[in-house]
N, CA, C and O atoms as a Maestro MAE file, in Angstrom:
{
 s_m_m2io_version
 :::
 2.0.0
}

f_m_ct {
 s_m_title
 :::
 protein
 m_atom[228] {
  # First column is atom index #
  i_m_mmod_type
  r_m_x_coord
  r_m_y_coord
  r_m_z_coord
  i_m_residue_number
  s_m_chain_name
  s_m_pdb_residue_name
  s_m_pdb_atom_name
  i_m_atomic_number
  :::
  1 25 47.889 4.271 -8.838 1 A "MET " " N  " 7
  2 3 46.520 3.949 -9.037 1 A "MET " " CA " 6
  3 2 46.078 4.842 -8.458 1 A "MET " " C  " 6
  4 15 46.625 5.256 -7.436 1 A "MET " " O  " 8
  5 25 45.178 5.281 -8.858 2 A "GLY " " N  " 7
  6 3 44.287 6.414 -8.467 2 A "GLY " " CA " 6
  7 2 42.246 5.504 -7.900 2 A "GLY " " C  " 6
  8 15 41.526 4.670 -8.449 2 A "GLY " " O  " 8
  9 25 42.144 6.269 -6.691 3 A "VAL " " N  " 7
  10 3 40.972 5.083 -6.186 3 A "VAL " " CA " 6
  11 2 39.585 6.207 -7.239 3 A "VAL " " C  " 6
  12 15 39.631 7.433 -7.133 3 A "VAL " " O  " 8
  13 25 39.088 5.892 -7.657 4 A "PHE " " N  " 7
  14 3 37.474 6.268 -8.293 4 A "PHE " " CA " 6
  15 2 36.358 5.990 -7.862 4 A "PHE " " C  " 6
  16 15 35.918 5.070 -8.551 4 A "PHE " " O  " 8
  17 25 35.630 6.291 -7.069 5 A "ARG " " N  " 7
  18 3 34.765 6.748 -7.051 5 A "ARG " " CA " 6
  19 2 33.206 6.874 -7.007 5 A "ARG " " C  " 6
  20 15 32.887 7.325 -5.906 5 A "ARG " " O  " 8
  21 25 32.413 6.704 -7.588 6 A "THR " " N  " 7
  22 3 30.835 6.781 -8.096 6 A "THR " " CA " 6
  23 2 30.862 7.121 -7.005 6 A "THR " " C  " 6
  24 15 31.415 6.932 -5.921 6 A "THR " " O  " 8
  25 25 29.429 8.226 -7.990 7 A "MET " " N  " 7
  26 3 28.928 9.489 -6.609 7 A "MET " " CA " 6
  27 2 27.174 8.559 -6.050 7 A "MET " " C  " 6
  28 15 26.331 8.689 -6.937 7 A "MET " " O  " 8
  29 25 26.987 8.265 -5.602 8 A "ALA " " N  " 7
  30 3 25.332 6.966 -5.312 8 A "ALA " " CA " 6
  31 2 24.619 8.215 -5.264 8 A "ALA " " C  " 6
  32 15 24.896 9.278 -4.708 8 A "ALA " " O  " 8
  33 25 23.178 7.686 -6.303 9 A "GLU " " N  " 7
  34 3 22.167 8.960 -5.964 9 A "GLU " " CA " 6
  35 2 21.956 9.378 -5.028 9 A "GLU " " C  " 6
  36 15 22.600 8.758 -4.182 9 A "GLU " " O  " 8
  37 25 21.321 10.219 -4.557 10 A "PRO " " N  " 7
  38 3 21.071 10.478 -2.570 10 A "PRO " " CA " 6
  39 2 19.641 10.194 -2.852 10 A "PRO " " C  " 6
  40 15 18.932 10.507 -3.809 10 A "PRO " " O  " 8
  41 25 19.432 9.604 -1.902 11 A "LYS " " N  " 7
  42 3 18.243 8.556 -1.211 11 A "LYS " " CA " 6
  43 2 16.601 9.505 -0.802 11 A "LYS " " C  " 6
  44 15 16.722 9.957 0.337 11 A "LYS " " O  " 8
  45 25 15.621 9.769 -1.233 12 A "VAL " " N  " 7
  46 3 14.768 10.715 -0.417 12 A "VAL " " CA " 6
  47 2 13.576 9.389 0.336 12 A "VAL " " C  " 6
  48 15 12.978 8.400 -0.089 12 A "VAL " " O  " 8
  49 25 13.760 10.322 2.040 13 A "ARG " " N  " 7
  50 3 12.933 9.650 2.865 13 A "ARG " " CA " 6
  51 2 11.819 10.140 2.666 13 A "ARG " " C  " 6
  52 15 11.533 11.270 3.063 13 A "ARG " " O  " 8
  53 25 11.059 9.431 2.064 14 A "ILE " " N  " 7
  54 3 9.452 9.928 1.889 14 A "ILE " " CA " 6
  55 2 9.147 9.094 3.120 14 A "ILE " " C  " 6
  56 15 7.968 9.442 3.048 14 A "ILE " " O  " 8
  57 25 9.156 8.290 4.205 15 A "LEU " " N  " 7
  58 3 8.481 7.111 4.684 15 A "LEU " " CA " 6
  59 2 8.839 8.384 6.281 15 A "LEU " " C  " 6
  60 15 8.054 8.976 7.021 15 A "LEU " " O  " 8
  61 25 10.291 8.345 6.235 16 A "ALA " " N  " 7
  62 3 10.159 9.539 7.296 16 A "ALA " " CA " 6
  63 2 9.212 10.600 7.546 16 A "ALA " " C  " 6
  64 15 9.362 11.240 8.587 16 A "ALA " " O  " 8
  65 25 8.259 10.895 6.767 17 A "ASP " " N  " 7
  66 3 7.147 12.114 7.042 17 A "ASP " " CA " 6
  67 2 6.057 11.296 6.788 17 A "ASP " " C  " 6
  68 15 5.070 11.750 6.210 17 A "ASP " " O  " 8
  69 25 6.123 10.117 7.161 18 A "VAL " " N  " 7
  70 3 4.257 9.984 6.567 18 A "VAL " " CA " 6
  71 2 3.612 9.217 8.545 18 A "VAL " " C  " 6
  72 15 4.335 9.127 9.538 18 A "VAL " " O  " 8
  73 25 2.833 9.014 8.492 19 A "SER " " N  " 7
  74 3 2.223 8.207 10.127 19 A "SER " " CA " 6
  75 2 2.587 7.016 9.702 19 A "SER " " C  " 6
  76 15 3.108 6.658 8.646 19 A "SER " " O  " 8
  77 25 2.100 6.171 11.083 20 A "VAL " " N  " 7
  78 3 2.557 4.738 11.103 20 A "VAL " " CA " 6
  79 2 1.248 3.947 10.153 20 A "VAL " " C  " 6
  80 15 1.204 2.902 9.503 20 A "VAL " " O  " 8
  81 25 0.272 5.019 10.454 21 A "GLU " " N  " 7
  82 3 -1.122 3.726 10.091 21 A "GLU " " CA " 6
  83 2 -0.792 4.267 7.960 21 A "GLU " " C  " 6
  84 15 -1.471 3.960 6.980 21 A "GLU " " O  " 8
  85 25 -0.128 4.704 8.008 22 A "THR " " N  " 7
  86 3 -0.143 4.711 6.312 22 A "THR " " CA " 6
  87 2 1.137 4.224 5.102 22 A "THR " " C  " 6
  88 15 1.329 4.021 3.904 22 A "THR " " O  " 8
  89 25 1.866 4.227 6.613 23 A "ARG " " N  " 7
  90 3 3.224 2.897 6.134 23 A "ARG " " CA " 6
  91 2 2.784 1.929 6.686 23 A "ARG " " C  " 6
  92 15 3.475 0.910 6.663 23 A "ARG " " O  " 8
  93 25 1.731 1.915 7.243 24 A "ASP " " N  " 7
  94 3 1.228 0.183 7.433 24 A "ASP " " CA " 6
  95 2 0.284 -0.001 6.065 24 A "ASP " " C  " 6
  96 15 0.349 -1.136 5.593 24 A "ASP " " O  " 8
  97 25 -0.427 0.771 5.480 25 A "LYS " " N  " 7
  98 3 -1.014 0.946 4.400 25 A "LYS " " CA " 6
  99 2 -0.085 0.698 3.454 25 A "LYS " " C  " 6
  100 15 -0.481 -0.337 2.916 25 A "LYS " " O  " 8
  101 25 0.698 0.962 3.048 26 A "LEU " " N  " 7
  102 3 1.495 1.083 2.031 26 A "LEU " " CA " 6
  103 2 2.153 -0.573 2.090 26 A "LEU " " C  " 6
  104 15 2.300 -1.404 1.194 26 A "LEU " " O  " 8
  105 25 2.397 -0.606 3.265 27 A "GLN " " N  " 7
  106 3 2.725 -2.024 3.303 27 A "GLN " " CA " 6
  107 2 2.402 -3.305 2.794 27 A "GLN " " C  " 6
  108 15 2.947 -4.222 2.180 27 A "GLN " " O  " 8
  109 25 0.765 -2.871 3.527 28 A "GLU " " N  " 7
  110 3 -0.372 -4.166 2.460 28 A "GLU " " CA " 6
  111 2 -0.542 -4.039 1.136 28 A "GLU " " C  " 6
  112 15 -0.966 -4.895 0.360 28 A "GLU " " O  " 8
  113 25 -0.011 -2.348 0.778 29 A "VAL " " N  " 7
  114 3 -0.493 -2.806 -0.660 29 A "VAL " " CA " 6
  115 2 0.639 -3.201 -1.492 29 A "VAL " " C  " 6
  116 15 0.294 -3.609 -2.601 29 A "VAL " " O  " 8
  117 25 1.785 -3.193 -1.286 30 A "VAL " " N  " 7
  118 3 2.852 -3.328 -2.566 30 A "VAL " " CA " 6
  119 2 3.133 -5.481 -1.348 30 A "VAL " " C  " 6
  120 15 3.589 -6.470 -1.922 30 A "VAL " " O  " 8
  121 25 2.947 -5.486 -0.703 31 A "GLN " " N  " 7
  122 3 2.122 -7.713 -0.466 31 A "GLN " " CA " 6
  123 2 1.720 -7.920 -1.746 31 A "GLN " " C  " 6
  124 15 2.181 -8.514 -2.721 31 A "GLN " " O  " 8
  125 25 -0.015 -6.785 -1.316 32 A "ALA " " N  " 7
  126 3 -0.735 -7.443 -2.225 32 A "ALA " " CA " 6
  127 2 -0.671 -7.447 -3.690 32 A "ALA " " C  " 6
  128 15 -1.253 -8.219 -4.452 32 A "ALA " " O  " 8
  129 25 0.429 -6.094 -4.089 33 A "LEU " " N  " 7
  130 3 1.066 -6.291 -5.389 33 A "LEU " " CA " 6
  131 2 1.916 -7.306 -6.047 33 A "LEU " " C  " 6
  132 15 2.138 -7.506 -7.241 33 A "LEU " " O  " 8
  133 25 2.464 -8.071 -4.663 34 A "GLY " " N  " 7
  134 3 3.591 -8.637 -4.828 34 A "GLY " " CA " 6
  135 2 4.878 -7.620 -5.650 34 A "GLY " " C  " 6
  136 15 5.521 -7.848 -6.674 34 A "GLY " " O  " 8
  137 25 4.890 -6.991 -5.141 35 A "ILE " " N  " 7
  138 3 5.833 -5.117 -5.860 35 A "ILE " " CA " 6
  139 2 6.821 -4.697 -4.825 35 A "ILE " " C  " 6
  140 15 6.306 -4.613 -3.711 35 A "ILE " " O  " 8
  141 25 8.411 -4.337 -4.882 36 A "THR " " N  " 7
  142 3 8.599 -3.659 -3.930 36 A "THR " " CA " 6
  143 2 7.983 -2.057 -3.715 36 A "THR " " C  " 6
  144 15 7.240 -1.504 -4.525 36 A "THR " " O  " 8
  145 25 8.507 -1.409 -2.337 37 A "LYS " " N  " 7
  146 3 8.335 -0.051 -2.194 37 A "LYS " " CA " 6
  147 2 8.488 0.910 -3.146 37 A "LYS " " C  " 6
  148 15 7.543 1.672 -3.355 37 A "LYS " " O  " 8
  149 25 9.667 1.035 -3.864 38 A "LYS " " N  " 7
  150 3 10.424 1.444 -4.766 38 A "LYS " " CA " 6
  151 2 10.145 1.401 -6.429 38 A "LYS " " C  " 6
  152 15 10.270 2.284 -7.277 38 A "LYS " " O  " 8
  153 25 9.669 -0.149 -6.543 39 A "ASP " " N  " 7
  154 3 8.916 -0.077 -8.039 39 A "ASP " " CA " 6
  155 2 7.129 0.366 -7.768 39 A "ASP " " C  " 6
  156 15 6.516 0.163 -8.816 39 A "ASP " " O  " 8
  157 25 6.406 0.786 -6.886 40 A "PHE " " N  " 7
  158 3 5.178 1.757 -6.551 40 A "PHE " " CA " 6
  159 2 5.705 2.718 -6.277 40 A "PHE " " C  " 6
  160 15 5.065 3.767 -6.339 40 A "PHE " " O  " 8
  161 25 6.875 2.723 -5.931 41 A "PHE " " N  " 7
  162 3 6.958 5.217 -6.252 41 A "PHE " " CA " 6
  163 2 7.097 4.710 -7.653 41 A "PHE " " C  " 6
  164 15 5.977 4.412 -8.069 41 A "PHE " " O  " 8
  165 25 7.665 4.579 -8.197 42 A "ASP " " N  " 7
  166 3 8.376 5.105 -9.292 42 A "ASP " " CA " 6
  167 2 7.102 4.596 -10.295 42 A "ASP " " C  " 6
  168 15 7.122 5.249 -11.339 42 A "ASP " " O  " 8
  169 25 5.973 3.578 -10.251 43 A "LYS " " N  " 7
  170 3 5.034 3.514 -11.162 43 A "LYS " " CA " 6
  171 2 4.247 4.586 -10.773 43 A "LYS " " C  " 6
  172 15 3.906 5.430 -11.602 43 A "LYS " " O  " 8
  173 25 3.754 4.686 -9.024 44 A "VAL " " N  " 7
  174 3 2.565 5.970 -8.856 44 A "VAL " " CA " 6
  175 2 3.490 7.067 -9.871 44 A "VAL " " C  " 6
  176 15 3.426 7.294 -11.079 44 A "VAL " " O  " 8
  177 25 4.358 7.614 -8.786 45 A "ILE " " N  " 7
  178 3 4.948 8.533 -9.954 45 A "ILE " " CA " 6
  179 2 5.168 8.959 -11.352 45 A "ILE " " C  " 6
  180 15 4.972 10.139 -11.641 45 A "ILE " " O  " 8
  181 25 5.453 8.341 -12.005 46 A "GLU " " N  " 7
  182 3 5.206 8.076 -13.242 46 A "GLU " " CA " 6
  183 2 3.944 8.349 -14.166 46 A "GLU " " C  " 6
  184 15 3.788 9.144 -15.092 46 A "GLU " " O  " 8
  185 25 2.878 7.165 -13.439 47 A "GLU " " N  " 7
  186 3 1.787 7.437 -13.666 47 A "GLU " " CA " 6
  187 2 0.888 8.836 -13.770 47 A "GLU " " C  " 6
  188 15 0.119 9.206 -14.657 47 A "GLU " " O  " 8
  189 25 1.399 9.652 -12.160 48 A "HIS " " N  " 7
  190 3 1.075 11.198 -12.352 48 A "HIS " " CA " 6
  191 2 1.613 11.975 -12.873 48 A "HIS " " C  " 6
  192 15 1.131 13.078 -13.129 48 A "HIS " " O  " 8
  193 25 3.309 11.424 -13.312 49 A "HIS " " N  " 7
  194 3 4.403 12.632 -13.921 49 A "HIS " " CA " 6
  195 2 3.621 12.773 -15.449 49 A "HIS " " C  " 6
  196 15 3.377 13.818 -16.052 49 A "HIS " " O  " 8
  197 25 3.252 11.078 -15.950 50 A "LYS " " N  " 7
  198 3 2.471 11.411 -17.130 50 A "LYS " " CA " 6
  199 2 1.360 12.245 -17.724 50 A "LYS " " C  " 6
  200 15 1.142 12.693 -18.850 50 A "LYS " " O  " 8
  201 25 0.325 12.324 -15.796 51 A "LYS " " N  " 7
  202 3 -1.228 13.028 -16.832 51 A "LYS " " CA " 6
  203 2 -0.630 14.627 -16.353 51 A "LYS " " C  " 6
  204 15 -0.581 15.600 -17.106 51 A "LYS " " O  " 8
  205 25 -0.291 14.604 -15.212 52 A "CYS " " N  " 7
  206 3 -0.155 16.345 -14.737 52 A "CYS " " CA " 6
  207 2 1.066 16.790 -15.362 52 A "CYS " " C  " 6
  208 15 1.272 17.991 -15.190 52 A "CYS " " O  " 8
  209 25 1.935 16.181 -16.036 53 A "VAL " " N  " 7
  210 3 3.525 17.665 -16.143 53 A "VAL " " CA " 6
  211 2 3.409 17.223 -18.145 53 A "VAL " " C  " 6
  212 15 3.708 17.840 -19.168 53 A "VAL " " O  " 8
  213 25 2.860 15.956 -17.871 54 A "ARG " " N  " 7
  214 3 2.798 15.840 -20.086 54 A "ARG " " CA " 6
  215 2 1.692 15.782 -20.813 54 A "ARG " " C  " 6
  216 15 1.476 15.588 -22.009 54 A "ARG " " O  " 8
  217 25 1.060 15.974 -19.932 55 A "ASN " " N  " 7
  218 3 -0.695 15.903 -19.937 55 A "ASN " " CA " 6
  219 2 -1.487 14.496 -20.881 55 A "ASN " " C  " 6
  220 15 -2.443 14.622 -21.646 55 A "ASN " " O  " 8
  221 25 -0.695 13.086 -20.516 56 A "GLU " " N  " 7
  222 3 -1.483 11.530 -21.537 56 A "GLU " " CA " 6
  223 2 -2.229 11.578 -20.875 56 A "GLU " " C  " 6
  224 15 -2.168 12.021 -19.728 56 A "GLU " " O  " 8
  225 25 -3.210 11.095 -21.472 57 A "GLU " " N  " 7
  226 3 -3.952 9.790 -20.642 57 A "GLU " " CA " 6
  227 2 -3.309 8.338 -20.083 57 A "GLU " " C  " 6
  228 15 -4.030 7.527 -19.503 57 A "GLU " " O  " 8
  :::
 }
 m_bond[227] {
  # First column is bond index #
  i_m_from
  i_m_to
  i_m_order
  :::
  1 1 2 1
  2 2 3 1
  3 3 4 2
  4 3 5 1
  5 5 6 1
  6 6 7 1
  7 7 8 2
  8 7 9 1
  9 9 10 1
  10 10 11 1
  11 11 12 2
  12 11 13 1
  13 13 14 1
  14 14 15 1
  15 15 16 2
  16 15 17 1
  17 17 18 1
  18 18 19 1
  19 19 20 2
  20 19 21 1
  21 21 22 1
  22 22 23 1
  23 23 24 2
  24 23 25 1
  25 25 26 1
  26 26 27 1
  27 27 28 2
  28 27 29 1
  29 29 30 1
  30 30 31 1
  31 31 32 2
  32 31 33 1
  33 33 34 1
  34 34 35 1
  35 35 36 2
  36 35 37 1
  37 37 38 1
  38 38 39 1
  39 39 40 2
  40 39 41 1
  41 41 42 1
  42 42 43 1
  43 43 44 2
  44 43 45 1
  45 45 46 1
  46 46 47 1
  47 47 48 2
  48 47 49 1
  49 49 50 1
  50 50 51 1
  51 51 52 2
  52 51 53 1
  53 53 54 1
  54 54 55 1
  55 55 56 2
  56 55 57 1
  57 57 58 1
  58 58 59 1
  59 59 60 2
  60 59 61 1
  61 61 62 1
  62 62 63 1
  63 63 64 2
  64 63 65 1
  65 65 66 1
  66 66 67 1
  67 67 68 2
  68 67 69 1
  69 69 70 1
  70 70 71 1
  71 71 72 2
  72 71 73 1
  73 73 74 1
  74 74 75 1
  75 75 76 2
  76 75 77 1
  77 77 78 1
  78 78 79 1
  79 79 80 2
  80 79 81 1
  81 81 82 1
  82 82 83 1
  83 83 84 2
  84 83 85 1
  85 85 86 1
  86 86 87 1
  87 87 88 2
  88 87 89 1
  89 89 90 1
  90 90 91 1
  91 91 92 2
  92 91 93 1
  93 93 94 1
  94 94 95 1
  95 95 96 2
  96 95 97 1
  97 97 98 1
  98 98 99 1
  99 99 100 2
  100 99 101 1
  101 101 102 1
  102 102 103 1
  103 103 104 2
  104 103 105 1
  105 105 106 1
  106 106 107 1
  107 107 108 2
  108 107 109 1
  109 109 110 1
  110 110 111 1
  111 111 112 2
  112 111 113 1
  113 113 114 1
  114 114 115 1
  115 115 116 2
  116 115 117 1
  117 117 118 1
  118 118 119 1
  119 119 120 2
  120 119 121 1
  121 121 122 1
  122 122 123 1
  123 123 124 2
  124 123 125 1
  125 125 126 1
  126 126 127 1
  127 127 128 2
  128 127 129 1
  129 129 130 1
  130 130 131 1
  131 131 132 2
  132 131 133 1
  133 133 134 1
  134 134 135 1
  135 135 136 2
  136 135 137 1
  137 137 138 1
  138 138 139 1
  139 139 140 2
  140 139 141 1
  141 141 142 1
  142 142 143 1
  143 143 144 2
  144 143 145 1
  145 145 146 1
  146 146 147 1
  147 147 148 2
  148 147 149 1
  149 149 150 1
  150 150 151 1
  151 151 152 2
  152 151 153 1
  153 153 154 1
  154 154 155 1
  155 155 156 2
  156 155 157 1
  157 157 158 1
  158 158 159 1
  159 159 160 2
  160 159 161 1
  161 161 162 1
  162 162 163 1
  163 163 164 2
  164 163 165 1
  165 165 166 1
  166 166 167 1
  167 167 168 2
  168 167 169 1
  169 169 170 1
  170 170 171 1
  171 171 172 2
  172 171 173 1
  173 173 174 1
  174 174 175 1
  175 175 176 2
  176 175 177 1
  177 177 178 1
  178 178 179 1
  179 179 180 2
  180 179 181 1
  181 181 182 1
  182 182 183 1
  183 183 184 2
  184 183 185 1
  185 185 186 1
  186 186 187 1
  187 187 188 2
  188 187 189 1
  189 189 190 1
  190 190 191 1
  191 191 192 2
  192 191 193 1
  193 193 194 1
  194 194 195 1
  195 195 196 2
  196 195 197 1
  197 197 198 1
  198 198 199 1
  199 199 200 2
  200 199 201 1
  201 201 202 1
  202 202 203 1
  203 203 204 2
  204 203 205 1
  205 205 206 1
  206 206 207 1
  207 207 208 2
  208 207 209 1
  209 209 210 1
  210 210 211 1
  211 211 212 2
  212 211 213 1
  213 213 214 1
  214 214 215 1
  215 215 216 2
  216 215 217 1
  217 217 218 1
  218 218 219 1
  219 219 220 2
  220 219 221 1
  221 221 222 1
  222 222 223 1
  223 223 224 2
  224 223 225 1
  225 225 226 1
  226 226 227 1
  227 227 228 2
  :::
 }
}
């Protein structure tokens, strides 16, 4: 029997490049919304993709 490995999707480390103040603000926002940072980024990226790439409002 062989061992099968699935390749994990690489993670993007956006927060490594932001200031401490921005990181703190992000934490406050996600706590206020009651969502995870991942969910926040997914939502914001989807909204901007819809507006800027697909030209939908």
